[in-house]
C-alpha positions, 0 to 999 in steps of 0.5 A: 915947691912941694907941700910939707904934708901930702894931701894923701896923708891928711885924707888917710887920717880922716875917719867917718864916725856916725856920719861925721868926718873927724881927725883924732888928736894924735893924727893932728899932732903928727901932722903938726909934728908935736906930741899928742899931749903937747897938741892937746895942751895947746888946744886947751890953752886956746879954747876960745879960738875954737867953735864949741862944736869942733871937738868931741870926746869919743865914747869908749865904744867908738874909741875902741875901734881906733885905739884898742882891740878891746874896751878898757876894763875900767869902762873909761875911754882911755886908750892903751897909753892912758890918754883919752882919744879926742876927735876934731 
């Protein structure tokens, strides 16, 4: 029986940011087969199931390297589609 998600797919989604291995919310949503906004809603509904240090919100400078070629003009950490980038 083959796994639903190939290990290589997971390995490619893991980023190294400031010495920490992280996966972005959008990459996790793809692995779970849901939209990013629905993934984040599910996480927010179940915050008590996650350790406090499990999630980080990336700064604009860190998010820009992954989500946009240039920092957002308004100084926010929003990505091109208006959603923030969250690492797990």
